[in-house]
C-alpha positions, 0 to 999 in steps of 0.5 A: 891942258895936259894930256892924260899920259902926262897927268898920270906920269906926273902923279906916278913920279910924285909917288915914286919920289915921295916913297924914297923919302918915306922909306927912310922915315919908315925904317926908323919907325916914325909915325909919318912913314912910307905911305904918308910921304907918298900921299903928301907928294901925290896930293901936292902934285895933284893940287898943283896940276889942278891949280895950274890947269883945272880952271882953263875952261873959265878963261873963255869968259870975258873979264875972267883972270886966274892966278894959277898959284893961288890953290897950290900956295895953300899947300905950303901952309896946309901941310903945317897941320899934318907936320904938327901931328908928327911932333911929340913933346916928351918932358922937355924934349921935342921929337919929330921935327925932322919928320915934320920937315921931311913932310913939308919938303915932300910937299914941295917936291910934289908941287915941283912935279905937278908943275913939270919941274922934273929936274928940280924935284929929282935933285931935291929928293936926292939932296933931302935923302942925303940930309936924312940918311947920310948926315945923321951918322956924321952928327952922331959921330962928331956931335952927339958923342961929344955931348954924352957923359957917363956917371958911376955911383955906388949906392946902398943896395936897392936904394936908388931906382929910376923913379927915385933918380927922376925925382932927384934930378927933376927937369934934368931927368930928361937928359938921362939916356941910360940907367943901369943898376947892378950889384957892386963887385967890391961890396954885396951891400952896395949897388953900382949905378951907371947913368948916361946923359945925352945932350946935356949942356955944361950947366945942366951937367954940373947941376945934375952932378951936384944933385947926385952928390947930395943924395944920402944913399950915394957912397961914391960918385965918379965921372967917366968919359963915355966917348 
């Protein structure tokens, strides 16, 4: 059986490692933030400790065989219910998958700490932090920018609102990241509408352009390079 100091040290270490990942999620204002990640990590560590050492007294009886991994194994499937709570469906866009994955990863870190695998848990925390905080700017710089398109429309004054655009585009409206309407400098009777699309495939982009061109209120249609 582990000593009291070792038990407390493992739980504190789990809280510390969970807070590192949780802080990164907290600064982005996700539902699962600092406290949630700390709780998951500490809870997983405690379950691992209980699974490995909590039933040692039962081994003194004859014909008793214990599998120390059985209780801890339930964390892997059980954490999925908590992760599902952080996933949101907005239209056709699913958000929160990364946060759900970070919760699952933090649970694994807690299990590693509870099992005494300190090097593995610290290394995993560092790697996960790099993935969450370090790779996202690169993703935005080299991937998301290339998937961003901007359109400029000249329409009749007050004829195109965001609601009207949503109805015109249908499912394609989920790709609209920005919608700006301002009076045209060339004609006071027209509005200049700038529509920015994000993560639209080539097929979706062409379909959106075709729908916008067919609107009766559109007097001029222009495709811009948003990058």
